N, C-alpha and C positions, 0 to 999 in steps of 0.2 A: 596884941590883938589889933590896936589902932594902926600900927605900922603895916600889918598884913592887909588890912582893908584898903590902905593907901596903895599898896602894890597891886591889889586886885583891881582897883579903880584905874590905875595906869594901864594894866593889861586890857581891861575892857575898852578903854579909849582907843588903844592901838587896833583892836579888833574892829571897832566901829569905823575907824579911818580906813582900814584895809578893805572892808566891805564897801564903803562909800566909793573908794577908788576903783574897785572892781566894777561896780555898777556904772561909774562914770566912763571908764574905758570901753565898756561893752554896750553902751547905750546906742551907739551908731548902728551896730548890727541888728539890734532889737527894733529900732525905728524903721530901718530899711525893710526888714522882713514883715513887720506888721503893716506897713504901708502897702507892701506887695499884696497881702491878703485883703486889704481894704479895696484895692484895685480889682482883685479877683472877684470879690463879692459884688462889686458894681458892674462887672463885665466890661470894664474899660481896657480894651486890648492894647492901646498905645501906652497907657500908664503901666500896665503889666510889664511891657517891654522895657520900660525905664529902669526897672528894678532887677533885670536879668543881665548876667554877664554875657559878653560876646561868646565865650566858650559854651555856655549853656544854650544860647540861641543857635549856635552853629550845629549842635548835635540834636536839638529838639525843636522841631517846627511848631508853629502856632497851633496847628490842628492837633498834633499829638499832645501838646501841653493841655489844651482845652479838654481833650478826652480824658487825660489823666486826672485833672482836677475834678471833673464831674464824676468819673467812675470811682474815685477814692473819697468822695464826700467832702472835698476841700473847698468847693465853690460857694457853699452857703453855710458860713460859720457864725457862731454867737460870740465866741471869745477865744483868745490864744494865750496860754500861760507857759512860761519858760522855767524849767527846773534846773537847767545847766546852761551857762553862757561863758564863752572864753574867746580871747583874741591872742593870736600868736603871729606877730609881724603883720603881714598883709592878708592873713587868713582869720576868719571868724567862724565860730561853731555854736550852734544852738540846739538844745534838746528840750522838748516840752510836749504839750498836749493841746490840740485844737478841739474845741467842743462845737458840734454842729447845732443848728437850730432845733433839731429833733432830740438833742441831748446825747448823741453818740460821742464818745471820747476817742480821738484819733491821735496816736503817738506820732511825733514828727522828729526828724533830724534834718537840720539845714546847715549847709556850709556856705560861706560867703568869701568873696575876694575883694580887696580894696583897689579901686581904680581911681584915676584922676577925678572922675565925676562922683566918687563916693563908694559906699559899699554896695556890691551887686551879688545876687544869689548865684552860686556856682553849682550847687546840687541840692535837690529836694527829695527826701525819702520819707515814705510812710511805712512804719513798722507793721507787718502783718503776720498772722499765724501761718504755719505750714511752710512749704518750700517756695512759694511764690515770692519773687523779689520785686516789690513795688518801688522801683528806684528810678529817678530821672537820670539819664546817662551823664557821666562826667568825663572829662578828658582822660584818655588812656595814658599811662606812664610810658615813657620812651627812653631809649639810650641807657645810661647808667642806672637810672631809677628802676627801669624794668628788669635789668639784669640783677640788681640787688634784691628785688622782690622775689624773683625766681630762685636765686641762690639761697636766700634766707629760708624759704620754704623747704628746699632740698636739704639744707644743713640741719634743720629741726627734724626732718624725717630720718636722715642718716643717723643722728644721735639716738632717736627712738628705736631704730632697727638695731643699733649696737647693743642697747640694754634690753631689747626684746620686750618693750613696753611702750604703748602709744599715748601714755598719759600727757607727756609734754606736747605731743603733736595735737592732742585734743584741746589743750589750752591755747594753741597757736591758731587754730582754725576760726572761722567766723562764728559769731553768736548764732547766726541763722543755721549753720551746719551743726553746731553743737546741740541745737534743739532736736535734730533729726537722728543723731548718732551718739552712742556712748563710747567710753574707752574700750570696753570689751569688744564691741562691734568693729572698732578700728583695728584692734588686735587681730580679729578673725579675718579682716579684709587684707591685711598686709603681713600676716605671719609667714607667708611664703618667702619673704625677703630676709627673715631672721637668720637663716644659715649664712648669710653674707657677713655677719659680724660688723666690723668697723670698715669694711671695704668701701662703702659708699662715701665715707668721710674724705676719701681721696679726691672726690669730685670738686672739692673746694679749690683745687689747683687749676680747674678748668672754667672757662667762661661759657655759660649756656648759649647755644646758637638757636636762632629762630628759623622754623621751616616756612613760616608765613607771617604776615603782619598781624600784630595783636588786634582783636576786634571786640567791640561792645555790642551785644545783641539787644533786641527790643526790650528786654527786661532789665537792662543795665548790668548784665554779667560780662565781665572781662574774660576773654578766652585767649590763652597763649599756648602755642605748640612749638616744639623744637626738640633738640637733643644735646647731649654733652659729648664732645669729641674724645671720649675715653677709649682705651684699647685694652684687650683685643676686641671687646664688645662695646657698643654704644648704648647709652641709656636715653630712651626717648620719653618725652613727657607731654601731657596735655592737661593743663591746670585751668581752673575757673576761679575767679575772684569776684567778690562783691564789695562795694564801697560802704563801709560802716564807720560812722562818726568821723574819724580823721584819716582813714587810710584804707587800702585794699586788703581784704582778708580772704583766706581760702574758702571756697565753696565746693570745690571738687579737686581731687588730686589723683592723677593717673600716671603711672610710670611703667615702662616695659624695657627689659634688657634683651638685646639681640644683636 
């Protein structure tokens, strides 16, 4: 029994050290984000700018940011608490809750990027009910990253068509879309493709082509349009993605073969 207690004591010590290290390595992103909200509360525009990345400011003007902060009750807060915090290389991620002076709890997701001047906010998202996407725009993926994003979505869809069940597709889409649609509804939407069997899996041998440059609308939704150079018929697509936590997730999936 005494030996077991010693082992448990060692395990407990390791856990404490691990937790301490995690808090140490993520303290920078927490400090930067909380100082940002202090600047927001004081209305100091120049200080607010200091905590924003160049990418954020390039896509979000000061007027739009101010409107977003006010309209989403983020400009007058009492406290901010973080339930999840992580750092991966030069990227940091926070999830938590901002409590307003009136007592309203506002769920938040923040991503940061490390620059020479320190951690800067890359994207800011308030989680809301319904289909409204309260998301500050982030930079759209390009090149290989965009091609991989489209191909991954198509591969998941092709496999779901093969087995005539959209369950894996439902797990692949964004949480926001999952709240609006269930597996059966996805099955009903795409059952017209089921007679194709595994034919769509052959698209993995083709690189998707874009018909226009990807764009991010005012609600932060990424829109991509294009086709696959398959034969004898081409598959055309128009997908929508929303940035959730650490990456782009499907918010809309439209395909047509002709």
